[in-house]
C-alpha positions as CSV (number, residue, x, y, z in Angstrom):
1,M,0.0,0.0,0.0
2,W,3.1,2.2,-0.1
3,G,2.3,5.3,-2.2
4,G,4.8,4.5,-5.0
5,Y,3.4,1.1,-5.9
6,P,-0.1,2.1,-7.1
7,L,1.4,4.9,-9.1
8,V,3.8,2.6,-10.9
9,V,1.0,0.0,-11.5
10,E,-1.3,2.7,-12.8
11,K,1.3,4.0,-15.2
12,M,2.6,0.6,-16.4
13,F,-0.8,-1.2,-16.4
14,P,-3.5,1.5,-17.0
15,N,-6.3,-1.1,-17.1
16,A,-5.3,-3.0,-14.0
17,Q,-7.4,-3.0,-10.9
18,I,-5.4,-2.3,-7.7
19,V,-6.0,-5.0,-5.1
20,Y,-4.5,-4.8,-1.6
21,D,-3.8,-8.2,-0.1
22,R,-5.8,-9.2,3.0
23,F,-2.5,-10.4,4.6
24,H,-1.1,-6.8,4.7
25,V,-4.4,-5.3,6.0
26,M,-4.6,-7.9,8.8
27,Q,-0.9,-7.3,9.5
28,H,-1.6,-3.6,10.2
29,V,-4.4,-4.4,12.5
30,N,-2.4,-7.1,14.3
31,R,0.5,-4.7,14.9
32,E,-1.9,-2.2,16.4
33,L,-3.6,-4.8,18.6
34,N,-0.2,-5.9,19.9
35,K,0.8,-2.3,20.7
36,L,-2.5,-2.0,22.6
37,R,-1.8,-5.2,24.5
38,R,1.5,-3.7,25.7
39,T,-0.1,-0.4,26.5
40,V,-2.7,-1.9,28.8
41,G,0.0,-3.9,30.5
42,V,-0.9,-7.4,29.3
43,T,2.6,-8.9,29.1
44,E,2.2,-12.5,30.2
45,R,4.2,-15.1,28.3
46,G,2.2,-16.2,25.2
47,S,-0.3,-13.4,25.3
48,K,0.9,-12.0,22.0
49,Y,0.5,-15.4,20.3
50,L,-3.0,-15.8,21.8
51,L,-4.2,-12.4,20.6
52,L,-2.8,-12.6,17.1
53,S,-3.9,-16.2,16.5
54,I,-7.2,-16.9,14.8
55,G,-9.6,-17.6,17.7
56,A,-11.4,-20.5,15.9
57,Y,-8.1,-22.3,15.4
58,L,-7.1,-22.3,19.1
59,D,-7.4,-25.5,21.1
60,V,-9.7,-25.6,24.1
61,E,-6.8,-24.9,26.5
62,D,-5.6,-21.9,24.6
63,Q,-9.2,-20.6,24.2
64,E,-9.5,-20.7,28.0
65,K,-6.2,-18.8,28.4
66,L,-7.4,-16.2,25.8
67,K,-10.6,-15.8,27.7
68,L,-8.7,-15.1,31.0
69,L,-6.4,-12.7,29.1
70,L,-9.2,-10.7,27.6
71,E,-10.9,-10.4,31.0
72,Q,-7.9,-8.3,32.2
73,S,-8.9,-5.4,29.9
74,P,-12.3,-4.6,28.4
75,C,-10.5,-2.3,25.9
76,L,-8.3,-5.2,24.7
77,N,-11.3,-7.5,24.6
78,I,-13.2,-5.2,22.3
79,A,-10.1,-4.6,20.1
80,Y,-9.6,-8.4,19.8
81,Q,-13.3,-8.9,18.9
82,L,-12.9,-6.2,16.2
83,K,-9.8,-8.0,14.8
84,E,-11.8,-11.2,14.7
85,E,-14.7,-9.5,13.0
86,L,-12.4,-8.1,10.3
87,R,-11.0,-11.5,9.7
88,S,-14.6,-12.8,9.5
89,I,-15.5,-10.2,6.9
90,Y,-12.6,-11.5,4.8
91,E,-13.7,-15.1,5.3
92,T,-17.4,-14.8,4.7
93,S,-18.0,-11.9,2.3
94,K,-18.8,-13.2,-1.1
95,T,-19.6,-10.0,-3.0
96,L,-17.9,-6.6,-3.4
97,K,-21.1,-4.8,-2.3
98,S,-21.5,-6.9,0.9
99,A,-17.8,-6.6,1.8
100,T,-17.8,-2.8,1.2
101,R,-20.9,-2.3,3.4
102,Q,-19.4,-4.5,6.2
103,L,-16.0,-2.8,6.1
104,K,-17.6,0.6,6.3
105,K,-19.6,-0.5,9.3
106,W,-16.4,-2.1,10.9
107,L,-14.5,1.2,10.4
108,I,-17.0,3.1,12.5
109,Y,-16.1,1.1,15.6
110,A,-12.5,0.4,14.6
111,K,-11.6,4.1,14.6
112,L,-11.8,4.0,18.4
113,F,-9.2,1.2,18.8
114,Y,-7.3,1.1,15.6
115,Q,-6.7,4.7,14.6
116,Q,-3.8,4.1,12.2
117,S,-5.2,1.0,10.7
118,A,-8.7,2.5,10.3
119,Q,-7.2,5.5,8.6
120,M,-5.2,3.3,6.3
121,I,-8.2,1.1,5.4
122,S,-10.3,4.2,4.8
123,S,-7.8,5.7,2.5
124,H,-7.3,2.5,0.5
125,L,-10.9,1.2,0.8
126,E,-11.4,0.7,-3.0
127,G,-8.3,-1.4,-3.4
128,I,-9.0,-3.4,-0.3
129,C,-12.5,-4.1,-1.4
130,N,-11.3,-5.1,-4.8
131,Y,-10.0,-8.3,-3.1
132,F,-13.6,-9.4,-2.8
133,I,-14.1,-9.5,-6.6
134,S,-11.8,-12.5,-7.1
135,H,-10.4,-13.2,-3.6
136,A,-6.9,-13.1,-5.2
137,T,-3.9,-12.8,-2.9
138,S,-0.3,-12.0,-3.6
139,G,0.8,-15.2,-1.9
140,V,2.1,-16.9,-5.0
141,M,4.1,-13.8,-6.1
142,E,5.5,-13.4,-2.6
143,G,6.7,-17.0,-2.7
144,I,8.3,-16.5,-6.1
145,N,10.1,-13.4,-4.8
146,N,11.3,-15.3,-1.7
147,K,12.6,-18.1,-4.0
148,I,14.5,-15.5,-6.1
149,K,16.1,-14.0,-3.0
150,L,17.1,-17.5,-1.8
151,I,18.8,-18.2,-5.2
152,K,20.6,-14.9,-5.0
153,R,21.9,-15.7,-1.5
154,Q,23.0,-19.2,-2.6
155,G,24.8,-17.7,-5.5
156,Y,26.9,-15.4,-3.2
157,G,26.2,-12.5,-5.4
158,F,26.2,-13.5,-9.1
159,T,28.8,-11.4,-11.0
160,N,27.4,-12.5,-14.3
161,F,23.8,-11.6,-14.9
162,E,23.4,-14.4,-17.5
163,N,24.4,-17.0,-14.9
164,F,21.8,-15.7,-12.5
165,R,19.2,-15.6,-15.3
166,L,20.0,-19.2,-16.3
167,R,19.8,-20.3,-12.7
168,L,16.3,-18.7,-12.3
169,L,15.1,-20.3,-15.5
170,A,16.3,-23.7,-14.4
171,C,14.6,-23.4,-11.0
172,F,11.3,-22.1,-12.4
173,S,11.1,-24.3,-15.5
174,D,10.0,-27.2,-13.3
175,K,6.3,-26.7,-12.3
176,K,6.7,-28.4,-9.0
177,N,9.3,-25.8,-7.9
178,L,6.6,-23.1,-8.0
179,S,4.6,-24.8,-5.3
180,P,4.8,-23.1,-1.9
């Protein structure tokens, strides 16, 4: 969502639709939730993990720990519920119209607990909502970029670009290498 990227995309691909990945949106919210956790003084071991995990995926023991953790601060409890609600919007919204309506409603309450994230979501709302058209993420592209970085590290700084190019082509010519 950095300002330079959409400008380059719009210039190079004028017909492209900007889509902001849900991972990055949730990352902003999770960072702010963790900051709030520290601010309200919840610093028990494992508290960060419990708050940032998806509640539905926690086992019974961890759900009980989370419940006790959230009882320490009503403010943290509400912020956690808002985080889970945002995740739920991503999971359950099937149409652009429905998602836009739910996100706007979410933003009304989120502005109280997630000032920076709410501002960021408000200013990038169209691109964030475009996710709901195809539910496309940048996960595959991020995986390819990570693989390229690994090849560069393993090559100890290729001095010949052609050798680097050939190594990339060899690695990516096999379809199973593209799997995460």
